[in-house]
C-alpha positions as CSV (number, residue, x, y, z in Angstrom):
1,X,111.1,98.1,116.8
2,X,114.0,97.7,114.4
3,X,115.8,94.3,114.1
4,X,118.9,95.2,112.3
5,X,122.6,94.5,112.3
6,X,124.5,94.8,115.6
7,X,125.8,98.3,116.3
8,X,128.0,99.6,119.0
9,X,128.3,103.1,120.4
10,X,131.0,104.2,122.8
11,X,130.4,106.5,125.7
12,X,131.5,107.2,129.2
13,X,130.9,104.5,131.8
14,X,129.0,106.5,134.5
15,X,128.0,103.6,136.7
16,X,129.3,100.0,136.5
17,X,127.2,97.0,135.7
18,X,125.5,95.4,132.7
19,X,121.9,95.7,131.7
20,X,120.1,93.9,128.9
21,X,116.5,94.9,127.9
22,X,114.3,96.6,125.3
23,X,114.9,100.3,124.9
24,X,112.5,103.1,125.9
25,X,113.6,106.2,124.1
26,X,112.6,109.4,126.0
27,X,112.4,112.2,123.4
28,X,112.9,115.7,124.8
29,X,113.5,118.0,121.9
30,X,115.5,121.2,122.6
31,X,113.1,123.9,123.3
32,X,113.2,127.0,121.0
33,X,112.5,130.2,122.8
34,X,110.0,132.4,121.0
35,X,110.7,136.2,120.8
36,X,108.2,138.9,121.4
37,X,108.3,142.6,122.3
38,X,106.1,143.9,125.1
39,X,104.3,147.2,124.3
40,X,103.2,148.5,127.7
41,X,103.8,148.3,131.4
42,X,100.8,146.0,131.9
43,X,102.3,143.4,129.6
44,X,105.6,143.7,131.3
45,X,104.0,143.1,134.7
46,X,102.0,140.2,133.4
47,X,105.1,138.6,131.8
48,X,107.2,139.0,135.0
49,X,104.3,137.3,136.9
50,X,104.2,134.5,134.3
51,X,107.9,134.0,134.7
52,X,107.7,133.8,138.5
53,X,104.9,131.3,138.2
54,X,107.1,129.1,136.0
55,X,109.9,129.3,138.5
56,X,107.5,128.4,141.3
57,X,106.1,125.4,139.4
58,X,109.7,124.1,138.7
59,X,110.5,124.6,142.4
60,X,107.5,122.6,143.4
61,X,108.5,119.8,141.1
62,X,112.1,119.7,142.5
63,X,110.8,119.7,146.1
64,X,108.4,116.8,145.2
65,X,111.3,114.9,143.7
66,X,113.4,115.5,146.8
67,X,110.6,114.3,149.0
68,X,110.4,111.1,147.1
69,X,114.0,110.3,148.1
70,X,114.1,107.8,150.9
71,X,116.4,105.3,152.6
72,X,119.9,105.5,151.4
73,X,119.0,107.9,148.6
74,X,118.1,110.6,151.2
75,X,121.9,111.2,151.5
76,X,121.7,112.5,147.8
77,X,119.0,115.1,148.4
78,X,121.8,117.6,148.2
79,X,121.9,117.1,144.4
80,X,118.3,118.4,144.1
81,X,119.2,121.1,146.7
82,X,121.8,122.2,144.2
83,X,119.2,122.5,141.6
84,X,117.0,124.5,143.9
85,X,119.9,126.9,144.5
86,X,120.5,127.3,140.8
87,X,116.8,128.0,140.4
88,X,116.9,130.8,143.0
89,X,120.3,132.1,142.0
90,X,120.2,135.8,140.9
91,X,122.3,134.9,137.8
92,X,119.3,133.2,136.4
93,X,116.0,134.2,137.9
94,X,116.7,137.8,138.8
95,X,118.6,138.6,135.6
96,X,115.8,137.0,133.5
97,X,113.2,139.0,135.3
98,X,115.2,142.2,134.9
99,X,115.5,141.6,131.2
100,X,111.8,141.3,130.9
101,X,111.4,144.7,132.6
102,X,114.3,146.6,131.1
103,X,114.3,145.2,127.5
104,X,110.5,144.7,127.3
105,X,110.9,141.2,126.0
106,X,109.0,138.0,126.7
107,X,109.9,135.6,129.5
108,X,111.2,132.8,127.2
109,X,113.6,135.1,125.4
110,X,114.8,136.8,128.6
111,X,115.5,133.4,130.2
112,X,117.4,132.3,127.1
113,X,119.6,135.4,127.4
114,X,120.4,134.8,131.1
115,X,121.3,131.1,130.3
116,X,123.6,132.2,127.5
117,X,125.5,134.5,129.9
118,X,125.8,131.7,132.5
119,X,127.0,129.3,129.8
120,X,129.7,131.8,128.7
121,X,130.9,132.1,132.3
122,X,131.1,128.3,132.7
123,X,132.9,127.9,129.4
124,X,135.7,130.1,130.7
125,X,136.4,127.8,133.6
126,X,139.6,125.9,133.3
127,X,138.6,123.0,135.7
128,X,136.8,120.4,133.6
129,X,134.9,119.1,136.7
130,X,133.4,122.6,137.5
131,X,132.8,123.3,133.8
132,X,130.7,120.2,133.5
133,X,128.3,121.5,136.2
134,X,126.7,123.8,133.6
135,X,124.6,120.7,132.7
136,X,122.7,121.3,135.9
137,X,122.1,124.9,135.1
138,X,120.9,123.8,131.7
139,X,118.5,121.2,133.2
140,X,116.9,123.6,135.7
141,X,116.4,126.4,133.3
142,X,115.0,124.0,130.7
143,X,112.4,122.9,133.2
144,X,111.4,126.6,133.7
145,X,111.3,127.0,129.9
146,X,109.0,124.0,129.5
147,X,106.5,125.6,132.0
148,X,106.7,128.9,130.0
149,X,106.1,127.2,126.7
150,X,103.5,124.7,128.1
151,X,105.5,121.6,127.1
152,X,104.8,118.6,129.3
153,X,107.7,116.2,130.3
154,X,107.6,112.5,130.3
155,X,106.9,110.9,133.7
156,X,109.7,108.4,134.1
157,X,108.3,107.4,137.5
158,X,105.3,105.8,135.7
159,X,107.3,103.3,133.6
160,X,105.9,99.8,134.0
161,X,107.9,97.7,131.6
162,X,111.4,96.3,132.1
163,X,113.4,98.7,129.9
164,X,116.7,100.6,129.5
165,X,115.9,104.3,129.2
166,X,117.7,106.1,126.3
167,X,117.6,109.8,126.2
168,X,119.4,112.9,125.1
169,X,119.9,113.8,128.7
170,X,118.4,112.9,132.1
171,X,118.3,114.9,135.3
172,X,119.2,113.7,138.8
173,X,115.5,114.1,139.6
174,X,114.6,111.7,136.7
175,X,117.2,109.2,137.9
176,X,116.0,109.5,141.5
177,X,112.4,108.7,140.5
178,X,113.2,105.7,138.4
179,X,111.5,102.5,139.7
180,X,114.4,100.0,139.6
181,X,111.9,97.1,139.3
182,X,111.3,98.4,135.8
183,X,114.2,100.7,134.7
184,X,117.3,98.5,134.5
185,X,119.7,101.1,133.3
186,X,120.0,104.1,131.1
187,X,122.1,105.6,128.3
188,X,122.3,109.3,127.3
189,X,123.8,111.4,124.6
190,X,125.1,114.0,127.1
191,X,127.0,113.9,130.4
192,X,130.3,112.8,131.9
193,X,131.6,110.7,134.8
194,X,131.2,113.6,137.3
195,X,127.8,114.8,136.2
196,X,125.1,114.8,138.9
197,X,123.1,112.3,136.8
198,X,126.1,109.9,136.9
199,X,126.4,110.4,140.6
200,X,122.8,109.5,141.1
201,X,123.2,106.4,138.9
202,X,126.1,105.3,141.1
203,X,124.1,106.0,144.2
204,X,121.3,103.8,142.9
205,X,123.7,101.2,141.7
206,X,122.1,101.3,138.2
207,X,124.2,100.6,135.1
208,X,124.6,103.8,133.1
209,X,126.5,105.0,130.0
210,X,126.6,108.7,129.3
211,X,128.1,110.8,126.6
212,X,127.0,108.5,123.8
213,X,126.4,111.6,121.6
214,X,123.8,110.1,119.2
215,X,122.2,107.2,121.1
216,X,118.7,108.9,121.3
217,X,118.8,109.3,117.5
218,X,120.1,105.9,116.6
219,X,118.1,103.7,119.1
220,X,114.5,103.1,118.4
221,X,111.8,102.2,120.9
222,X,111.7,98.4,121.4
223,X,115.3,97.8,120.2
224,X,117.1,95.1,122.2
225,X,120.1,96.8,123.7
226,X,122.9,96.1,126.1
227,X,124.7,98.7,128.2
228,X,128.1,98.0,129.8
229,X,128.6,100.7,132.4
230,X,132.1,99.5,133.2
231,X,133.4,99.8,129.6
232,X,131.2,102.7,128.6
233,X,129.5,100.7,125.8
234,X,126.0,100.7,124.3
235,X,125.2,97.7,122.0
236,X,122.2,97.9,119.8
237,X,120.5,94.8,118.4
238,X,123.2,92.4,119.6
239,X,123.6,89.1,117.7
240,X,123.1,85.8,119.5
241,X,126.8,85.4,120.2
242,X,127.1,88.8,121.8
243,X,123.9,88.4,123.7
244,X,125.1,85.0,125.2
245,X,128.4,86.5,126.1
246,X,126.9,89.5,127.9
247,X,124.4,87.4,129.8
248,X,127.4,85.5,131.2
249,X,129.2,88.7,132.0
250,X,126.1,90.1,133.7
251,X,125.8,87.2,136.0
252,X,129.5,87.2,136.8
253,X,129.6,90.9,137.5
254,X,126.7,90.8,139.9
255,X,128.4,88.0,141.9
256,X,131.7,89.9,141.8
257,X,130.1,93.2,142.9
258,X,128.4,91.6,145.9
259,X,131.7,90.1,147.0
260,X,133.7,93.3,146.6
261,X,131.1,95.5,148.3
262,X,130.9,93.1,151.2
263,X,134.6,93.5,151.8
264,X,134.6,97.3,151.4
265,X,134.9,97.9,155.1
266,X,138.2,96.0,155.4
267,X,141.5,97.8,155.5
268,X,143.4,98.2,152.2
269,X,146.5,96.4,153.4
270,X,148.7,95.0,150.7
271,X,149.6,91.3,150.4
272,X,152.9,92.0,152.1
273,X,151.3,94.0,155.0
274,X,151.6,97.7,154.0
275,X,148.6,99.8,154.9
276,X,147.2,102.1,152.1
277,X,144.7,104.8,153.0
278,X,141.7,105.0,150.6
279,X,139.6,108.1,150.9
280,X,136.8,109.9,148.9
281,X,136.5,113.0,146.8
282,X,133.3,115.0,147.4
283,X,131.9,118.2,146.0
284,X,129.2,119.0,148.6
285,X,129.1,118.5,152.3
286,X,126.0,116.3,152.3
287,X,127.9,113.6,150.3
288,X,130.1,112.9,153.3
289,X,127.3,110.9,154.9
290,X,127.3,108.2,152.1
291,X,131.1,107.6,151.6
292,X,131.6,105.3,154.6
293,X,129.3,102.7,153.1
294,X,131.8,102.3,150.3
295,X,134.7,101.8,152.6
296,X,136.1,105.4,152.6
297,X,138.5,106.1,155.4
298,X,138.1,109.8,155.2
299,X,137.7,112.7,152.7
300,X,140.8,113.2,150.6
301,X,139.4,116.1,148.6
302,X,136.5,118.4,149.4
303,X,136.0,120.8,146.6
304,X,134.6,124.1,147.8
305,X,134.0,126.0,144.5
306,X,130.2,125.8,144.6
307,X,130.0,128.1,147.5
308,X,131.4,130.8,145.2
309,X,130.8,130.2,141.5
310,X,128.7,132.8,139.8
311,X,127.3,134.0,143.2
312,X,126.4,137.6,143.7
313,X,127.0,137.3,147.4
314,X,130.1,135.6,148.8
315,X,129.4,132.9,151.4
316,X,129.8,134.2,155.0
317,X,132.1,132.7,157.5
318,X,129.1,131.3,159.3
319,X,127.7,129.6,156.2
320,X,131.0,127.9,155.5
321,X,131.4,127.0,159.1
322,X,128.1,125.3,159.4
323,X,128.8,123.2,156.3
324,X,132.3,122.2,157.4
325,X,131.0,121.3,160.9
326,X,128.4,119.1,159.3
327,X,131.0,117.3,157.4
328,X,133.1,116.9,160.5
329,X,130.1,115.4,162.4
330,X,129.4,113.0,159.6
331,X,133.0,111.8,159.3
332,X,133.6,111.5,163.1
333,X,137.3,110.6,163.7
334,X,138.1,110.2,160.0
335,X,140.2,112.9,158.3
336,X,138.7,115.6,156.1
337,X,140.9,117.5,153.6
338,X,139.4,120.7,152.4
339,X,140.9,122.3,149.3
340,X,140.8,126.0,149.4
341,X,139.2,127.9,146.5
342,X,140.4,126.7,143.1
343,X,138.8,129.2,140.7
344,X,139.6,132.7,139.6
345,X,137.9,136.0,139.9
346,X,136.4,135.7,136.4
347,X,133.9,133.2,137.8
348,X,132.3,135.5,140.3
349,X,129.1,137.3,139.5
350,X,129.7,139.9,142.2
351,X,132.2,142.7,141.7
352,X,135.8,141.7,141.9
353,X,138.0,144.4,140.5
354,X,140.1,142.4,138.1
355,X,141.2,143.1,134.5
356,X,140.0,140.6,131.8
357,X,142.6,137.8,131.2
358,X,143.4,136.4,127.8
359,X,144.1,132.9,129.3
360,X,142.4,132.5,132.7
361,X,143.7,128.9,133.0
362,X,147.2,130.3,133.3
363,X,146.2,133.5,135.1
364,X,145.0,134.7,138.4
365,X,143.3,131.6,139.9
366,X,143.4,129.2,142.8
367,X,146.1,130.1,145.3
368,X,147.2,133.1,143.2
369,X,143.7,134.6,143.4
370,X,143.4,133.8,147.1
371,X,146.7,135.5,147.9
372,X,145.4,138.7,146.2
373,X,141.9,138.5,147.6
374,X,143.0,138.0,151.2
375,X,139.7,138.9,152.8
376,X,137.9,136.1,150.9
377,X,140.8,133.7,151.7
378,X,140.8,134.5,155.4
379,X,137.0,133.9,155.6
380,X,137.4,130.4,154.2
381,X,140.4,129.7,156.4
382,X,138.6,130.9,159.6
383,X,135.7,128.6,158.8
384,X,138.0,125.6,158.2
385,X,140.0,126.3,161.4
386,X,136.9,126.7,163.6
387,X,135.4,123.5,162.2
388,X,138.7,121.7,163.1
389,X,137.7,121.9,166.8
390,X,135.1,119.2,165.9
391,X,137.0,116.9,163.7
392,X,140.3,116.0,161.9
393,X,140.2,118.8,159.3
394,X,143.2,119.4,157.0
395,X,143.8,122.4,154.8
396,X,145.1,121.9,151.2
397,X,146.2,124.7,148.9
398,X,145.7,124.2,145.1
399,X,148.1,125.2,142.3
400,X,151.1,125.9,144.4
401,X,153.9,126.6,141.9
402,X,156.8,127.4,144.2
403,X,157.9,127.9,147.8
404,X,157.1,131.6,147.8
405,X,153.4,131.0,147.4
406,X,153.4,128.3,150.1
407,X,155.1,130.5,152.6
408,X,152.7,133.4,151.9
409,X,149.7,131.0,152.3
410,X,151.0,129.5,155.5
411,X,151.6,133.0,156.9
412,X,148.0,133.9,156.3
413,X,146.9,130.7,158.1
414,X,149.1,131.9,161.1
415,X,147.4,135.3,160.9
416,X,144.0,133.8,161.0
417,X,145.0,131.6,164.0
418,X,146.0,134.7,165.8
419,X,142.7,136.4,165.0
420,X,140.8,133.4,166.3
421,X,142.9,133.4,169.5
422,X,141.9,137.0,170.0
423,X,138.3,136.2,169.5
424,X,138.6,133.3,172.0
425,X,137.4,130.7,169.4
426,X,138.6,127.1,169.5
427,X,140.5,125.5,166.7
428,X,143.1,122.8,166.2
429,X,146.5,124.5,166.4
430,X,148.2,121.4,165.0
431,X,146.0,121.2,161.9
432,X,147.8,119.7,159.0
433,X,148.4,122.1,156.0
434,X,149.4,120.5,152.7
435,X,149.4,121.3,149.0
436,X,148.2,119.9,145.7
437,X,151.1,119.1,143.4
438,X,149.6,119.8,139.9
439,X,152.1,122.2,138.4
440,X,155.4,120.9,136.9
441,X,157.4,123.6,138.7
442,X,156.1,122.2,142.0
443,X,157.4,118.8,141.0
444,X,160.8,120.2,140.3
445,X,161.1,122.0,143.7
446,X,159.2,119.3,145.6
447,X,162.2,118.8,147.9
448,X,161.9,122.4,149.1
449,X,158.1,122.4,149.3
450,X,158.2,119.2,151.4
451,X,160.0,121.0,154.2
452,X,157.1,123.5,154.5
453,X,154.1,121.2,153.9
454,X,152.5,118.5,156.1
455,X,151.5,116.4,153.2
456,X,151.4,116.3,149.4
457,X,148.4,115.4,147.2
458,X,149.1,114.9,143.5
459,X,146.4,116.2,141.3
460,X,147.0,114.1,138.2
461,X,144.1,115.7,136.1
462,X,145.9,119.0,136.0
463,X,149.5,117.8,136.3
464,X,149.1,115.6,133.1
465,X,147.5,118.4,131.2
466,X,150.1,121.0,132.2
467,X,153.0,118.5,131.7
468,X,151.9,117.2,128.3
469,X,150.3,120.5,127.1
470,X,147.1,118.6,126.5
471,X,143.5,119.9,126.8
472,X,141.7,116.6,127.3
473,X,138.3,118.1,126.3
474,X,139.8,119.1,122.9
475,X,138.8,116.3,120.6
476,X,141.8,116.8,118.4
477,X,144.4,116.2,121.1
478,X,142.5,114.3,123.8
479,X,144.1,111.0,122.7
480,X,147.4,112.4,123.8
481,X,146.2,112.7,127.4
482,X,148.3,109.7,128.7
483,X,148.5,109.0,132.5
484,X,151.1,106.3,131.8
485,X,153.4,108.7,129.9
486,X,156.9,108.2,131.2
487,X,157.2,111.9,132.0
488,X,154.1,111.7,134.3
489,X,155.4,108.6,136.0
490,X,158.7,110.2,136.6
491,X,157.0,113.3,138.1
492,X,155.0,111.1,140.5
493,X,158.2,109.2,141.5
494,X,160.0,112.5,142.1
495,X,157.2,113.9,144.3
496,X,156.9,110.7,146.3
497,X,160.7,110.5,146.9
498,X,160.8,114.2,148.0
499,X,157.9,113.8,150.3
500,X,159.2,110.6,152.0
501,X,162.7,112.0,152.3
502,X,161.2,114.8,154.4
503,X,158.9,112.6,156.4
504,X,155.5,113.6,154.9
505,X,152.9,111.3,153.3
506,X,152.1,111.6,149.6
507,X,148.5,111.1,148.3
508,X,146.9,111.2,144.9
509,X,143.5,112.7,144.3
510,X,143.2,112.8,140.5
511,X,141.2,110.3,138.4
512,X,144.2,108.1,138.0
513,X,143.9,107.3,141.7
514,X,140.5,105.7,141.1
515,X,141.6,103.5,138.2
516,X,141.9,99.9,139.6
517,X,144.3,99.1,136.7
518,X,146.7,101.8,137.8
519,X,146.6,101.0,141.6
520,X,149.4,98.4,141.7
521,X,151.7,100.7,139.8
522,X,150.9,103.7,142.0
523,X,151.5,101.6,145.1
524,X,154.7,100.4,143.6
525,X,155.7,104.1,143.2
526,X,155.1,104.6,146.9
527,X,151.8,106.5,147.2
528,X,150.5,106.4,150.7
529,X,146.9,107.5,150.1
530,X,144.5,107.3,147.1
531,X,141.4,109.6,146.9
532,X,138.6,109.0,144.5
533,X,134.9,108.9,143.7
534,X,133.4,106.8,146.5
535,X,131.8,104.3,144.2
536,X,135.2,103.1,143.0
537,X,136.6,102.6,146.5
538,X,135.5,98.9,147.0
539,X,137.3,97.7,143.9
540,X,140.4,99.8,144.5
541,X,140.7,98.4,148.0
542,X,140.3,94.9,146.7
543,X,143.1,95.4,144.2
544,X,145.3,97.0,146.9
545,X,144.8,94.0,149.2
546,X,145.9,91.7,146.4
547,X,149.0,93.7,145.4
548,X,152.4,92.3,146.2
549,X,154.2,95.5,146.9
550,X,157.7,94.1,146.5
551,X,156.8,92.8,143.0
552,X,155.2,96.1,142.0
553,X,158.0,98.2,143.2
554,X,160.2,96.4,140.8
555,X,157.6,96.8,138.0
556,X,157.4,100.5,138.8
557,X,161.1,100.9,138.5
558,X,161.1,99.1,135.1
559,X,158.2,101.4,134.0
560,X,160.3,104.5,134.8
561,X,163.0,103.3,132.3
562,X,160.6,102.8,129.4
563,X,160.4,105.4,126.5
564,X,156.7,105.6,125.6
565,X,153.3,105.4,127.2
566,X,152.4,102.4,125.0
567,X,155.5,100.6,126.3
568,X,154.4,101.2,129.9
569,X,150.8,100.1,129.1
570,X,152.1,96.9,127.6
571,X,154.2,96.2,130.7
572,X,151.4,97.0,133.1
573,X,148.8,95.0,131.2
574,X,151.1,91.9,131.1
575,X,151.7,92.1,134.9
576,X,148.0,92.6,135.6
577,X,147.1,89.6,133.5
578,X,149.7,87.5,135.3
579,X,149.1,88.6,138.8
580,X,145.4,89.4,138.8
581,X,144.0,86.8,136.3
582,X,140.6,86.7,137.9
583,X,140.2,90.5,137.9
584,X,142.1,91.8,134.9
585,X,143.1,88.7,133.0
586,X,141.7,87.5,129.7
587,X,139.5,85.0,131.5
588,X,138.0,87.8,133.6
589,X,137.4,89.9,130.5
590,X,135.4,87.0,128.9
591,X,133.3,86.7,132.1
592,X,132.7,90.4,132.4
């Protein structure tokens, strides 16, 4: 144990809460794949068999971890199911096996080649959320590699001291098996707020900070550390003053969390009586079963990309239908908004006859791709429409840039409805069809789009990047990604006004919607619905209930006149401190 000067590392707050304990550093060094050439068919056959045994052993471990999930965590078995799908996916297992046979190389090297190809495919993906999913591929294949090399992993389930786990990375299976009587939280070098490990930390209500970059190298076993999952902060060897402050914050946060979660089922009705709908974003159907516990009033964004990404076989209508029907059953009478495919042809492992693109992010993707690949598009629409006979399904088109695209997409929906009529299949003919507003051109023609859409949902993640020409994962310009930029606020205002003028509701499903500090401003701008990660819903609903909409409409109008993001931030922070002193004020900060 080192007892040195206090040190702080910033990261990403993956799961809120404060934990104070000694560190247990889990060291899992990156595995180096050995290279060997096979000299005869007998060696090739033996190597393929050795690879298959490693895959089978990894599958057995994942199934065992899945079986250990119980109670409320059973709803998150889909995360381990995703890892099982990755393990069985032809992009990894079949390709590695074929490399062993065709190139006469050892299993470790063949696997590393397959992983490199998969990583290259993920790196070309424009959507940061989807791109971050490569961490799951990396985890699964690393487990196979460990079996091939004969490297044993640490058994986190056997920890029997009260500790905070510090590691380069952790898997959802690791997180699921942590005994919370002993593991009080964790910090990792890798990861982001939407990683599966973060989702599992949230599901278990365990404080976590990810993306600390060098925590596993700086922290030593036995160091006293503090993690603040709300602020995304890791403190190593805190001094007495810091320790005292965070013990008070820890106690205050626990009381606050109990109060907020207990009220999660209440409506989000502002202080002056205006109802706000607060719904959840999900990426897999099985997640739908857990969102109601956080007070979600429906699904505002169901991403469907994982049915398609890097798959050799496209999902069938029946496969999609069964998943959508399951979501409808889980949600009952609550609305479910399914976003149609939001990636391009370069992400498919099967054959799609498309020329390479220099800039796929601005190329044939999302609705553009679907309008070209109509067979694929119709299959997804048929499944959504058929599922609509069982629940309140809504269709949402991504990346609409103008009225022409929306008209074409709606015409295809009408074609599919006619097909289903001819087949005698039930569906909701009055199903709502809306669009994501995430392209500046859509903002400028929002008045025209609103006459042909049943609802808008503003995707701030993309809208901000396109509007400000910022890649927020580029370390050189990420600081310029500013949700409170006056241009962004004016775009939101323009979209809301266009929607309301034409009698349609306007939602927001980007990360900005789940930021409690932004909620009063967004409501002041007139948003009708906010969609976010389910874990953030209770606090957002609490803030919404405390919002004086009349006051914040005036604040929003003032914000629209300000010249810089810093000016807007100063205004918003001042109003938050004055009107929510117990939540955002200086006193609250000292407590939490």
